[in-house]
Phi, psi and omega in degrees: 000155175288151179294154180304319182295321179289325179299326179284327187281324184270148175302146184301320182297320181293323178301314182293314186290328183285352180240028191272353183293120180292155178229140176220137178267153177223140179270006178290149182285072185300318181298317179297316179299317183302305185286332178291329181269337181276060180224161180299316179226090180301144179294150177306323179296324179292322178294321178294317179297328181297322178296313179298321180298313180299319180296323177291320179294323178294324176296320176295320181294331181302333183277357184266151175288160182224123179261003179289127180302140180289330180263119180304333180296338181269353185292319179304317179292324177297316179297315180297316180297319179295317180297318180293321179296315178299320178299318179296316180297321181291322177297322177296319178299311181298321178296319178297320179294320179296332180271012173101005179292144176288173177302142182280332188251310192247122179288337180187184183295321179299321178299315180295318179292324175300321177297314180302318176297318185295329180262003183305316181301329178279312185294332183277003171232027184309127178086355188303328185300340182263356186303320185299346180276346188295335179278357177255036186299336181270008175260105187300333181295334184268356185302319179300322181285321177297322180293328174298315180299317180298323179287328172298328178272005179068019185052028176091001177271119186306319183291352180242355178289118189299318181294317180296320176302315183288323177300317180294323179296316177298315182295325182296338185238017177065039183248022186291336185270098183230002189295339183264018179298161178301157183306319184299333182289346181260355186297308182298317179296320179294320177300314183295318179291325178293319176297323180301325185271351187223047180297325183292339182259335186233036183301311179300322179294323177296316180299317179292318178300315181298320180298320179286321186291329187271004175281148182284116179264155179299320185298333179296316181293315182292319178301313181301316182297314186281329175297315178301318181299329182266009177082019181251131182303118182268010189306316181304319184280319179293328177299320180290329177299321182280314186286341181267011186299153188279350183273305182229001184268204186295327179299319179288316180297326178297319176294317178301320179298320177297312183294323180294326185267002179300131180298137175263336182239321185289190183280102183291323182294321177293319178301313182292327177295322178289324175300316180296322178296317178295321177303319184285347175300334178300339188269358184271156175078190179293140178251171175307313184291323180291323178295319179294317185290335187283351186286132173221117188298318179299312181296324181293317178296319177298319179294322179298312181290327177297320178293320179293331182297336181296329181249348184253003186291341180243010189261000184252148178286157183279348185290336180270118180237140179235121184055037176079004182237147177287158177298321178301322179295315179300322185272001183298326180231125182305329182291351178275354185301315179303318179293325178296315178298320178296319179295321177299323178288315182297330183257016170082003178288328178234128180244096183295152177061029174226171175306123180306332180297342178279353181263124180300322179300316181296320181293339176287335185249351182217146175100174181301131178075012180299119184290337181251027180302133177088356180289323184251146177286170178303315178297315182296321177297318179298315181297315181294318180298315181292326179294317178293313183297322179052236181263022177304124187287342181273004181300130182293140178282134180296132175279132183300155182298318180296318180296318180294322180295320179297322180295331183272352181294141181248149175300152180288125176228164177306320181293317178297319180299318178296320180297317180295325176298321177297316181297319181295331183272358180302139182095346176282162178294135180291151176304153185299336182278345185272070180264118177207179183296333182287332182255358185300317182294323180293320178292325177295321177297315178300316180297318182294319178297321181295330181283339183285143187270337185235156176296325180300316179298316182296314182294327178293316178296315180298319180299318180298324180283350179263014179295157182307327182277349190238335194296338182268003173274173184302313181293322179295321178295317178295318179300320179295319179297317182291316179301316180299319179292322180287335181282333185297000000 
């Protein structure tokens, strides 16, 4: 739920609409399906399980309402109406912020980073549901959908590959460890990977899922705004705002894909019913709003220290005692962490609602001579710092990402110009003289393609390298560039 202060500050309509994403729980082993499929060559048993998994998810989706028009002729107006509604809601949000309303989603930077971790299983397979279509490159009806997949992959340009962008975003803030997230956080990613492997069996469902996924949601706009405000690069989210536009972007291409694949002879009503089922798959599992709502800073700090206790319970000397007990004793059982934190506060090691530098515990983990330097990740440090600072009025205001980027800009000089030229050329083929271990795999790919006699063989090899587990690596990026060029 929204905080009481925010509920008063935001217009009532915006409060309701910003929390409208449905949530459904599933007892299927989503995490197992996810990791079993996110491999270069999934095992046959994993592929079989993926079919059963999809069928169970579709049964869950059957119980959900569907706002997708039954008549495809009505979908363009539906897309336009949805886009306009989101635009109105976003304008209301911006007006509320200008009038002094707090952020609608994130209470602080730790909250925002927790969100990035929470949606990682979905974002790190972005576009995967369309992968199975890449081997049907010679079917003109599928070209709008294949081009969406290629654009999710940035057409092979590293700076535009959605998965690579998100991986870099996680790494920049110490958020790489997300594998132990709750089961619900893996549902969307598992669905997308399962669809990727079974396009020939679930094509109408893929088309429907894609149509729903590519519509512009309100949360995308608000997330981009608030991440930037908190000093976090919003590029991944702003990129989706532009590429998903309803005029020429993915929202339009998704509709084109549906219209191209409409049966001319077969049962059109059955096809559209399956499209609607696929559309409703978007509503399963954890949503953006549910991940945001689940954050509790106190609980998060306790979880961080409980996890550290597993490796730190024997690493402390006995001379330091807190409330008459050694640190090793306190850390012996993870459930003792809340009491340990309370003892640290009672004995002056942590001074809540003050400058963290006044807390001895904080100085142990941050700053010159910190004895526990490197124990906590960037995200964990952010959470602990915000928890200690609390409502301390001297807490520094986060500089927005755009403002910080402007401060780092350098005047144009010959050296800078050369550096920018290098950056612009990244992803291009290295000069023939630059033979080293980093480019060996790419040269092997070029040689192998040159040896193949048919276009079909080449496209098949390229398609395999564009799989969800591979496309953001060096060979996958090159394969995507070549495939995109051959498809044109």
